[in-house]
MIRODO-688245 format. One line per 3 residues: for each residue x, z, y of N, C-alpha, C, O. Coordinates in steps of 0.001 Angstrom, whole numbers. Example, Ala and Ser with C-alpha at 12.3 -4.5 7.8 and 13.67 -1.06 7.14 Angstrom:
# MIRODO-688245
13190:7800:-5690:12300:7800:-4500:13200:7800:-3300:14236:8465:-3319 ~ 12850:7080:-2250:13670:7140:-1060:12900:7870:30:13409:8039:1138 .
END
This chain:
# MIRODO-688245
-6152:-26571:13889:-4919:-26045:13184:-3709:-26287:14056:-3671:-27193:14889 ~ -2701:-25420:13824:-1466:-25622:14561:-506:-26634:13867:-925:-27349:12956 ~ 644:-26685:14255:1547:-27672:13772:2830:-26879:13257:3170:-25807:13756 .
3472:-27467:12272:4669:-26996:11747:5890:-27635:12329:7014:-27352:11913 ~ 5664:-28548:13347:6818:-29308:13890:7808:-28410:14549:7441:-27642:15439 ~ 9077:-28472:14144:10231:-27771:14684:10108:-26273:14369:10777:-25422:14954 .
9181:-25994:13374:9186:-24356:13106:10172:-24286:11852:10428:-25210:11080 ~ 10653:-23020:11826:11747:-22690:10840:11103:-21699:9744:10552:-20647:10068 ~ 11215:-22086:8582:10467:-21297:7503:11581:-20800:6493:12358:-21601:5973 .
11618:-19607:6270:12461:-19002:5277:11743:-18842:3990:10703:-18183:3984 ~ 12208:-19397:2861:11571:-19302:1595:12503:-18656:515:13581:-19192:260 ~ 12148:-17636:-53:12932:-17157:-1115:12575:-17765:-2511:11413:-18073:-2773 .
13512:-17917:-3328:13302:-18651:-4536:13055:-20118:-4260:12394:-20843:-5002 ~ 13664:-20517:-3081:13356:-21879:-2532:14035:-23081:-3171:13758:-24215:-2782 ~ 14905:-22867:-4128:15649:-23961:-4786:14869:-24619:-5849:15285:-25688:-6295 .
13708:-24061:-6335:13083:-24619:-7497:11662:-24144:-7527:11261:-23273:-6754 ~ 10850:-24764:-8490:9524:-24374:-8704:8674:-24331:-7521:8758:-25233:-6688 ~ 7832:-23324:-7369:6891:-23222:-6275:7629:-23196:-4920:7204:-23863:-3976 .
8770:-22401:-4819:9479:-22410:-3547:9939:-23724:-3140:9879:-23956:-1932 ~ 10378:-24614:-3893:10768:-26011:-3543:9658:-26718:-3182:9800:-27498:-2241 ~ 8416:-26624:-3785:7268:-27311:-3473:6749:-26887:-2106:6195:-27708:-1375 .
6916:-25656:-1761:6536:-25169:-398:7445:-25696:582:7021:-26020:1692 ~ 8722:-25818:256:9698:-26460:1229:9257:-27839:1451:9141:-28242:2609 ~ 8975:-28673:361:8576:-30017:518:7359:-30148:1460:7360:-30997:2351 .
6405:-29374:1279:5213:-29382:2133:5518:-29068:3705:4961:-29672:4622 ~ 6424:-28097:3871:6849:-27685:5164:7578:-28840:5873:7310:-29147:7035 ~ 8487:-29456:5151:9466:-30474:5709:8560:-31614:6048:8755:-32173:7128 .
7500:-32078:5195:6626:-33132:5510:5896:-32943:6643:5471:-33916:7266 ~ 5682:-31771:7012:4931:-31438:8288:5800:-31111:9465:5299:-30624:10478 ~ 7063:-31356:9373:7993:-31332:10495:8710:-30079:10657:9309:-29863:11711 .
8704:-29201:9672:9370:-27932:9758:10852:-27935:9161:11161:-28842:8388 ~ 11664:-27065:9459:12897:-26935:8776:12732:-25790:7803:12148:-24747:8100 ~ 13313:-26056:6546:13248:-25043:5527:14581:-24429:5281:15621:-25067:5114 .
14454:-23069:5272:15754:-22258:5085:15483:-21668:3751:14577:-20850:3588 ~ 16280:-22087:2771:15983:-21642:1365:16996:-20628:923:18183:-20714:1238 ~ 16519:-19706:216:17313:-18557:-341:17032:-18660:-1884:15890:-18709:-2340 .
18155:-18688:-2632:17940:-18701:-4107:19240:-18116:-4754:20296:-18087:-4121 ~ 19139:-17692:-5920:20312:-17089:-6704:21121:-18360:-7272:22339:-18310:-7446 ~ 20387:-19440:-7532:20915:-20642:-8228:21557:-21621:-7264:20818:-22334:-6585 .
22901:-21715:-7149:23576:-22531:-6197:23414:-23991:-6413:23412:-24812:-5497 ~ 23264:-24305:-7825:23131:-25719:-8143:21692:-26248:-7841:21511:-27418:-7505 ~ 20758:-25419:-7961:19426:-25801:-7570:19336:-25911:-6029:18632:-26785:-5523 .
19989:-25098:-5333:20021:-25226:-3819:20646:-26505:-3343:20171:-27183:-2432 ~ 21712:-26790:-3994:22403:-28061:-3673:21491:-29167:-3879:21337:-29983:-2970 ~ 20819:-29290:-5064:19802:-30409:-5349:18798:-30425:-4267:18543:-31487:-3699 .
18185:-29278:-3928:17002:-29110:-3054:17544:-29719:-1559:16795:-30393:-851 ~ 18800:-29428:-1210:19194:-29810:78:19388:-31337:87:19156:-31987:1106 ~ 19793:-31873:-992:20007:-33316:-1054:18612:-33991:-911:18394:-34938:-156 .
17696:-33402:-1715:16345:-34044:-1629:15609:-33940:-234:14952:-34871:232 ~ 15769:-32801:343:15037:-32545:1508:15704:-33110:2819:15091:-33294:3871 ~ 17034:-33360:2616:17889:-33752:3714:18496:-32572:4528:17843:-31590:4881 .
19741:-32763:4772:20549:-31666:5384:20002:-31396:6839:20080:-30278:7348 ~ 19489:-32392:7427:18930:-32192:8783:17587:-31341:8749:17157:-30854:9795 ~ 17015:-31188:7698:15685:-30520:7539:15866:-29158:6682:14899:-28409:6541 .
17117:-28855:6117:17178:-27849:5150:18489:-27172:5265:19536:-27815:5351 ~ 18440:-25860:5267:19595:-24931:5220:19484:-24086:3907:18382:-23717:3500 ~ 20545:-23815:3312:20499:-23034:1983:21460:-21800:2054:22473:-21810:2753 .
21088:-20770:1308:21922:-19605:1165:21746:-19093:-193:20634:-18761:-604 ~ 22841:-19016:-930:22963:-18374:-2172:22944:-16829:-2040:23789:-16232:-1373 ~ 21902:-16187:-2733:21677:-14790:-2483:20868:-14182:-3680:19812:-14681:-4068 .
21393:-13163:-4189:20723:-12312:-5151:19879:-11265:-4353:20405:-10260:-3875 ~ 18519:-11550:-4226:17725:-10610:-3338:17629:-9188:-3871:17214:-8285:-3144 ~ 17992:-8980:-5088:17960:-7560:-5537:19308:-6838:-5026:19439:-5625:-5188 .
20180:-7517:-4482:21383:-6900:-4023:21255:-6821:-2535:21244:-7815:-1809 ~ 21154:-5511:-2095:20884:-5199:-624:22036:-5780:349:21809:-6291:1445 ~ 23309:-5615:-237:24426:-6093:572:24375:-7610:761:24688:-8153:1820 .
23958:-8263:-334:23979:-9856:-101:22772:-10197:790:22838:-11123:1599 ~ 21703:-9466:640:20545:-9712:1601:20912:-9534:3088:20555:-10322:3964 ~ 21673:-8404:3300:21937:-8090:4626:22901:-9146:5206:22767:-9509:6374 .
23854:-9636:4428:24845:-10674:4853:24036:-12041:5087:24266:-12785:6040 ~ 23164:-12260:4207:22289:-13623:4356:21484:-13499:5646:21416:-14445:6431 ~ 20901:-12385:5855:20017:-12343:7116:20833:-12345:8371:20325:-12847:9373 .
22023:-11848:8432:22949:-11969:9518:23378:-13422:9724:23551:-13873:10857 ~ 23535:-14096:8697:23925:-15554:8807:22799:-16402:9287:23009:-17296:10107 ~ 21519:-16140:8773:20335:-16786:9204:20108:-16586:10727:19897:-17552:11461 .
20158:-15293:11190:20011:-14910:12515:20976:-15628:13399:20576:-16169:14430 ~ 22222:-15655:13043:23268:-16332:13783:22986:-17809:13996:23368:-18385:15014 ~ 22319:-18410:13033:22108:-19935:13098:20701:-20229:13605:20307:-21395:13612 .
19923:-19232:14031:18580:-19441:14485:18235:-18518:15670:17455:-17575:15535 ~ 18829:-18814:16817:18836:-17791:17874:17331:-17498:18416:17022:-16470:19018 ~ 16540:-18448:18140:15127:-18258:18659:14229:-17617:17557:13010:-17544:17713 .
14837:-17170:16475:14143:-16463:15401:13537:-17601:14531:13558:-18796:14824 ~ 12963:-17012:13354:12250:-17902:12395:10673:-17747:12529:10153:-16722:12971 ~ 10027:-18762:12143:8673:-18800:12298:7959:-17921:11208:7001:-17192:11464 .
8484:-18055:10059:7791:-17436:8977:8818:-17102:7806:9858:-17738:7635 ~ 8422:-16068:7048:9173:-15574:5824:8192:-15768:4700:7154:-15107:4684 ~ 8458:-16598:3808:7603:-16770:2566:8357:-16061:1392:9376:-16569:922 .
7854:-14901:931:8398:-14224:-121:7902:-14766:-1493:6885:-14358:-2054 ~ 8665:-15650:-1931:8206:-16377:-3141:8919:-16008:-4429:8347:-16094:-5516 ~ 10147:-15605:-4300:11039:-15380:-5468:10348:-14330:-6493:9776:-13317:-6090 .
10450:-14643:-7714:9948:-13611:-8717:10195:-14110:-10075:10484:-15287:-10289 ~ 10079:-13187:-11031:10360:-13468:-12424:9284:-12956:-13272:8753:-11886:-12978 ~ 8899:-13655:-14345:7899:-13300:-15193:8318:-12555:-16451:9412:-12816:-16952 .
7543:-11675:-16972:7871:-10952:-18190:6671:-10575:-18909:5590:-10510:-18324 ~ 6803:-10308:-20212:5674:-9742:-20973:6275:-8961:-22205:7499:-8882:-22311 ~ 5535:-8448:-23033:6068:-7674:-24204:6939:-8457:-25058:7969:-7937:-25487 .
6610:-9756:-25376:7323:-10539:-26328:8751:-10883:-25704:9789:-10867:-26367 ~ 8679:-11184:-24404:9902:-11612:-23745:10850:-10275:-23675:12052:-10357:-23927 ~ 10304:-9197:-23363:11165:-7944:-23278:11647:-7501:-24764:12691:-6862:-24894 .
10937:-7823:-25757:11464:-7608:-27060:12653:-8322:-27449:13519:-7827:-28170 ~ 12699:-9590:-26929:13848:-10514:-27112:14956:-10140:-26117:16144:-10239:-26423 ~ 14564:-9736:-24995:15565:-9520:-23878:15419:-8081:-23225:14723:-7953:-22218 .
15996:-7121:-23729:15621:-5650:-23302:15827:-5496:-21816:15326:-4547:-21213 ~ 16555:-6412:-21219:16903:-6137:-19812:15812:-6888:-18851:15839:-6773:-17626 ~ 14932:-7606:-19501:13907:-8342:-18779:13056:-7496:-17854:12869:-7865:-16695 .
12563:-6436:-18300:11689:-5545:-17543:12397:-5081:-16313:11813:-5101:-15230 ~ 13654:-4655:-16432:14416:-4046:-15349:14681:-5197:-14235:14649:-4939:-13031 ~ 14937:-6455:-14737:15073:-7616:-13844:13821:-7916:-13076:13883:-8256:-11895 .
12651:-7796:-13743:11394:-8034:-13090:11198:-7065:-11924:10798:-7479:-10836 ~ 11480:-5773:-12147:11336:-4679:-11191:12373:-5024:-10054:12047:-5010:-8867 ~ 13623:-5328:-10483:14657:-5548:-9348:14285:-6824:-8465:14521:-6847:-7257 .
13758:-7760:-9065:13483:-9027:-8196:12071:-8806:-7526:11959:-8831:-6301 ~ 11016:-8594:-8347:9708:-8707:-7762:9380:-7586:-6797:8678:-7805:-5810 ~ 9867:-6413:-7060:9622:-5314:-6151:10812:-5103:-5179:10681:-5240:-3963 .
11936:-4775:-5756:13096:-4415:-4844:13543:-5539:-4011:13855:-5345:-2836 ~ 13596:-6789:-4589:14138:-7962:-3895:13221:-8303:-2737:13681:-8606:-1636 ~ 11905:-8253:-2995:10953:-8541:-1943:11087:-7600:-854:11099:-8049:292 .
11192:-6320:-1059:11280:-5215:-211:12659:-5405:579:12685:-5233:1797 ~ 13716:-5737:-86:14991:-5900:587:14951:-6986:1585:15457:-6802:2692 ~ 14379:-8120:1272:14355:-9335:2145:13541:-8977:3352:13976:-9184:4485 .
12322:-8423:3115:11328:-8259:4201:11794:-7131:5111:11697:-7286:6329 ~ 12261:-6078:4635:12863:-4953:5448:14038:-5473:6300:14177:-5117:7470 ~ 14913:-6357:5658:16018:-6975:6435:15618:-7844:7693:16118:-7784:8817 .
14571:-8691:7231:14035:-9525:8236:13479:-8813:9451:13722:-9224:10586 ~ 12725:-7733:9210:12154:-6932:10226:13282:-6116:11035:13201:-5927:12248 ~ 14274:-5684:10287:15343:-4848:10805:16125:-5775:11853:16442:-5349:12964 .
16391:-6985:11447:17170:-7935:12360:16299:-8747:13333:16740:-9722:13941 ~ 15002:-8282:13451:14077:-8951:14383:14092:-10543:14205:14038:-11326:15154 ~ 14164:-10872:13012:14367:-12320:12693:13097:-13058:12959:13235:-14248:13243 .
11923:-12590:12921:10704:-13296:13070:10348:-13435:14545:10393:-12484:15326 ~ 9983:-14706:14894:9507:-15023:16287:8437:-14004:16743:7479:-13785:16002 ~ 8558:-13382:17911:7542:-12457:18411:6196:-13010:18566:5198:-12305:18410 .
6137:-14318:18884:4773:-14907:19229:4171:-15558:18051:2944:-15606:17966 ~ 4911:-16056:17147:4328:-16849:16129:4786:-16418:14598:4606:-17151:13626 ~ 5392:-15144:14540:5854:-14764:13385:4774:-14533:12155:3697:-13970:12355 .
5163:-15009:10917:4302:-14718:9818:5073:-14307:8573:6185:-14776:8331 ~ 4502:-13476:7833:5095:-13079:6526:4070:-13444:5488:2920:-13015:5577 ~ 4449:-14206:4529:3515:-14558:3360:4145:-14091:2100:5281:-14453:1792 .
3382:-13239:1316:3786:-12798:145:3063:-13547:-1075:1842:-13504:-1224 ~ 3856:-14181:-1862:3368:-14877:-3022:3244:-13826:-4219:4192:-13457:-4912 ~ 2064:-13451:-4334:1945:-12380:-5406:1468:-13045:-6794:2153:-13955:-7260 .
421:-12654:-7398:-105:-13101:-8612:-1463:-12675:-8935:-1867:-11625:-8435 ~ -2225:-13358:-9713:-3569:-12823:-10114:-3380:-11536:-10883:-4328:-10758:-10990 ~ -2162:-11261:-11443:-1886:-10017:-12021:-1837:-8822:-11068:-2091:-7700:-11505 .
-1522:-9016:-9788:-1476:-8031:-8833:-2676:-7993:-7923:-2718:-7177:-7002 ~ -3626:-8823:-8143:-4861:-8919:-7415:-5781:-7738:-7765:-6201:-7637:-8918 ~ -6111:-6852:-6833:-7035:-5723:-7235:-8376:-6172:-7471:-9157:-5361:-7969 .
-8778:-7347:-7192:-10055:-7894:-7453:-10139:-8743:-8831:-11170:-9264:-9255 ~ -8977:-8782:-9397:-8886:-9584:-10707:-8682:-8730:-11850:-7756:-7918:-11842 ~ -9497:-8845:-12874:-9415:-7913:-14056:-8931:-8648:-15337:-9119:-8138:-16442 .
-8363:-9741:-15202:-7995:-10561:-16434:-6664:-10334:-16938:-6329:-10951:-17949 ~ -5803:-9492:-16350:-4442:-9272:-16806:-4454:-8661:-18265:-5074:-7637:-18552 ~ -3713:-9389:-19139:-3512:-8864:-20455:-2650:-7651:-20643:-1728:-7422:-19860 .
-2932:-6842:-21688:-2119:-5626:-21906:-695:-5960:-22161:188:-5137:-21920 ~ -435:-7180:-22658:963:-7562:-22937:1911:-7839:-21694:3116:-8063:-21809 ~ 1238:-7797:-20529:2036:-7932:-19295:2073:-6710:-18441:1902:-6777:-17224 .
2303:-5565:-19093:2181:-4392:-18382:3118:-4283:-17260:2718:-4003:-16130 ~ 4410:-4505:-17548:5564:-4364:-16507:5365:-5382:-15348:5542:-5089:-14165 ~ 4968:-6640:-15811:4732:-7729:-14837:3583:-7329:-13853:3688:-7438:-12631 .
2520:-6873:-14475:1381:-6458:-13609:1695:-5327:-12749:1167:-5226:-11641 ~ 2570:-4425:-13220:2935:-3218:-12412:3686:-3733:-11230:3382:-3325:-10109 ~ 4723:-4670:-11414:5540:-5122:-10266:4601:-5722:-9331:4716:-5402:-8148 .
3649:-6578:-9686:2789:-7272:-8758:1815:-6379:-7979:1415:-6618:-6839 ~ 1473:-5296:-8752:674:-4226:-8130:1465:-3560:-7106:961:-3270:-6021 ~ 2653:-3308:-7388:3476:-2627:-6332:3701:-3570:-5115:3839:-3115:-3979 .
3731:-4764:-5365:3842:-5858:-4262:2660:-5831:-3383:2770:-6000:-2168 ~ 1426:-5604:-4021:257:-5450:-3292:151:-4365:-2385:-364:-4468:-1272 ~ 658:-3279:-2875:773:-2079:-2045:1761:-2137:-849:1501:-1666:259 .
2932:-2769:-1183:3987:-3078:-55:3385:-3977:994:3437:-3653:2180 ~ 2807:-5114:591:2328:-6000:1575:1239:-5380:2439:1189:-5649:3639 ~ 388:-4578:1879:-740:-3786:2749:66:-2902:3725:-307:-2771:4891 .
1150:-2307:3255:1960:-1394:4202:2410:-2280:5372:2264:-1924:6542 ~ 2981:-3485:5000:3562:-4405:6017:2466:-4818:7022:2732:-4959:8216 ~ 1189:-5017:6502:170:-5242:7398:-95:-4180:8310:-473:-4438:9453 .
80:-2914:7882:-46:-1769:8789:1103:-1729:9889:875:-1373:11045 ~ 2291:-2101:9460:3484:-2209:10379:3115:-3259:11479:3404:-3088:12663 ~ 2476:-4323:11015:2180:-5449:12032:980:-5198:12800:760:-5995:13712 .
142:-4232:12615:-1041:-4007:13373:-760:-3796:14744:125:-3004:15070 ~ -1504:-4502:15685:-1298:-4368:16999:-106:-5239:17634:230:-5163:18816 ~ 496:-6095:16653:1479:-7063:17170:1057:-8514:16812:105:-8689:16051 .
1690:-9476:17302:1378:-10866:16971:1729:-11255:15485:1286:-12289:14985 ~ 2514:-10413:14828:2971:-10672:13485:1798:-10720:12575:975:-9805:12596 ~ 1659:-11885:11662:623:-12058:10812:1026:-11910:9383:2060:-12465:9011 .
341:-11245:8586:758:-10987:7184:-408:-11451:6215:-1578:-11079:6298 ~ 119:-12331:5281:-908:-12837:4278:-449:-12666:2870:726:-12944:2634 ~ -1189:-12259:1933:-885:-12232:551:-1667:-13229:-282:-2898:-13226:-285 .
-935:-14086:-992:-1601:-15109:-1735:-1493:-14807:-3320:-421:-14650:-3904 ~ -2684:-14754:-3887:-2695:-14393:-5322:-2968:-15614:-6165:-4148:-15905:-6359 ~ -2055:-16334:-6667:-2293:-17549:-7439:-2305:-17152:-8940:-1658:-16195:-9365 .
-3078:-17944:-9710:-3015:-17825:-11171:-1803:-18505:-11655:-879:-18789:-10892 ~ -1796:-18777:-12946:-609:-19345:-13525:-344:-20708:-12953:-1303:-21417:-12647 ~ 958:-21148:-12778:1215:-22410:-12327:2171:-23230:-13276:2999:-22641:-13970 .
2057:-24416:-13289:2881:-25371:-14204:4265:-25555:-13592:4617:-26657:-13171 ~ 4995:-24557:-13544:6443:-24617:-13048:7340:-24109:-14427:6859:-24016:-15556 ~ 8557:-23848:-14104:9352:-23474:-15187:9402:-21879:-15282:10240:-21327:-15995 .
8501:-21191:-14559:8512:-19771:-14439:8470:-19179:-15908:9240:-18255:-16170 ~ 7653:-19639:-16832:7431:-19085:-18116:8636:-19507:-19005:9256:-18677:-19668 ~ 8919:-20732:-18993:9994:-21166:-19780:11395:-20462:-19499:12219:-20166:-20365 .
11516:-20239:-18062:12844:-19574:-17776:12817:-18153:-18263:13873:-17556:-18476 ~ 11626:-17586:-18450:11592:-16223:-18958:11737:-16157:-20424:11942:-15057:-20937 ~ 11648:-17254:-21179:11967:-17289:-22559:10809:-17808:-23465:10887:-17840:-24693 .
9733:-18209:-22745:8677:-18766:-23572:8894:-20184:-23852:9689:-20804:-23145 ~ 8227:-20809:-24877:8475:-22053:-25291:7924:-23112:-24272:7079:-22783:-23440 ~ 8403:-24356:-24349:7845:-25396:-23444:6412:-25598:-23709:5620:-25760:-22780 .
6019:-25593:-25048:4652:-25806:-25329:3696:-24713:-24795:2520:-24940:-24514 ~ 4291:-23521:-24681:3344:-22382:-24167:3484:-22301:-22714:2616:-21694:-22087 ~ 4456:-22830:-22107:4660:-22710:-20629:4243:-23794:-19782:4233:-23661:-18558 .
3885:-24895:-20374:3427:-26057:-19623:2189:-26710:-20153:1848:-26547:-21325 ~ 1496:-27460:-19295:390:-28364:-19723:-742:-27541:-20417:-1246:-27951:-21462 ~ -1146:-26339:-19808:-2145:-25651:-20332:-3325:-25726:-19304:-3070:-25885:-18110 .
-4607:-25612:-19752:-5681:-25710:-18795:-5686:-24556:-17744:-6273:-24742:-16678 ~ -5069:-23391:-17992:-5155:-22388:-17101:-3933:-22393:-16031:-3775:-21520:-15177 ~ -3114:-23500:-16216:-1994:-23702:-15268:-2418:-24696:-14298:-2943:-25760:-14626 .
-2162:-24307:-12983:-2433:-25305:-11831:-1038:-25923:-11365:30:-25335:-11537 ~ -1148:-27058:-10814:133:-27664:-10196:518:-26862:-9121:-344:-26444:-8347 ~ 1883:-26551:-8946:2366:-25774:-7862:2072:-26407:-6456:2018:-25717:-5438 .
1894:-27714:-6466:1476:-28368:-5120:219:-27771:-4592:86:-27662:-3373 ~ -739:-27363:-5431:-2050:-26779:-4830:-1706:-25502:-4090:-2198:-25259:-2988 ~ -821:-24651:-4727:-471:-23355:-4019:314:-23639:-2798:117:-22989:-1771 .
1283:-24675:-2872:2060:-24935:-1700:1173:-25416:-558:1451:-25097:598 ~ 125:-26167:-839:-803:-26636:269:-1585:-25407:724:-1911:-25386:1911 ~ -1907:-24455:4:-2511:-23288:582:-1579:-22470:1379:-2036:-21822:2321 .
-299:-22428:1097:753:-21797:1912:847:-22480:3288:950:-21840:4335 ~ 805:-23801:3217:1004:-24455:4518:-276:-24389:5341:-248:-24459:6569 ~ -1380:-24257:4652:-2731:-24076:5391:-2568:-22815:6186:-2860:-22826:7382 .
-2099:-21674:5573:-1918:-20477:6200:-911:-20582:7425:-1180:-20089:8520 ~ 224:-21237:7166:1225:-21388:8228:745:-22067:9372:1178:-21797:10492 ~ -251:-23061:9142:-731:-23856:10316:-1899:-23264:11018:-2428:-23892:11936 .
-2313:-22164:10669:-3418:-21443:11380:-3014:-21151:12736:-1856:-20805:12973 ~ -3947:-21273:13708:-3686:-20943:15097:-3201:-19398:15184:-3514:-18551:14347 ~ -2434:-19171:16260:-1638:-17820:16313:-2751:-16712:16475:-2469:-15548:16188 .
-3965:-17038:16913:-4950:-16009:17062:-5798:-15740:15745:-6748:-14957:15721 ~ -5397:-16403:14757:-6194:-16301:13499:-5202:-16015:12342:-4068:-16488:12260 ~ -5792:-15175:11465:-4967:-14689:10241:-5857:-14663:9073:-7061:-14437:9194 .
-5253:-14905:7873:-5955:-14670:6582:-5098:-13611:5824:-3922:-13796:5509 ~ -5780:-12533:5577:-5200:-11390:4943:-4803:-11669:3420:-3673:-11426:2998 ~ -5785:-12179:2662:-5575:-12384:1322:-6309:-13685:918:-7385:-14033:1406 .
-5577:-14409:-80:-6174:-15774:-538:-5885:-15778:-1988:-4728:-15622:-2377 ~ -6922:-15959:-2855:-6784:-16113:-4328:-7005:-17594:-4648:-7890:-18245:-4092 ~ -6148:-18120:-5588:-6297:-19588:-5909:-5993:-19659:-7359:-5087:-18990:-7855 .
-6808:-20533:-8099:-6477:-20724:-9445:-7380:-21842:-9902:-8138:-22375:-9092 ~ -7333:-22244:-11244:-8068:-23304:-11755:-9513:-23015:-11749:-9949:-21866:-11820 ~ -10382:-24251:-11649:-11764:-24034:-11696:-12179:-24300:-13208:-12567:-25395:-13615 .
-12064:-23294:-13895:-12437:-23290:-15323:-13855:-22899:-15601:-14270:-22863:-16759 .
END
């Protein structure tokens, strides 16, 4: 396996939940975490926890192309050798009940899960932000977007559609990377015990401590496993969930 020592990892949605857990794993292995999140307070707390010498933060709404472009320019200016990896983690959950209570939720899911991920990835490629020799792009998708998974409920139609679109986009990026050292991986986790569901409007009882939820640390370890692979090895897809 390779090492994350001195590597620079950009993580969207990095101020909280799975993104912060991935950052913790990366920093423990010697990497620097570059966190992008819409929540300024969460980013400040993350930077205090991880240590300013190991962490840089950028407040950015990834659904806003202008904000993304400015953020990528700032990251490029502070990392002249490029970044080692982009972890596309930011996302929002929705379902029929959530959308009934919040009519704008479906549009938000589309804006963040699809458009936001495209904005960040396209900008990173346009600015040649990824190291030519060791560059990696990891997409955190969902079992809802896994073409080999058939368990998505009908009440999650919009969410499943956003994750299915992300699957198609990540395959297209694999095509872009073909013949280059850039490696692309899509990870399809099942439900995780983060605040993803509670933040979407579900109750604490429904969004935590369920047998079908896995600790985010399990998925973070899978991400760092992929990041530590030798440069001549890649994993295209990885599905992870509870052993029920």
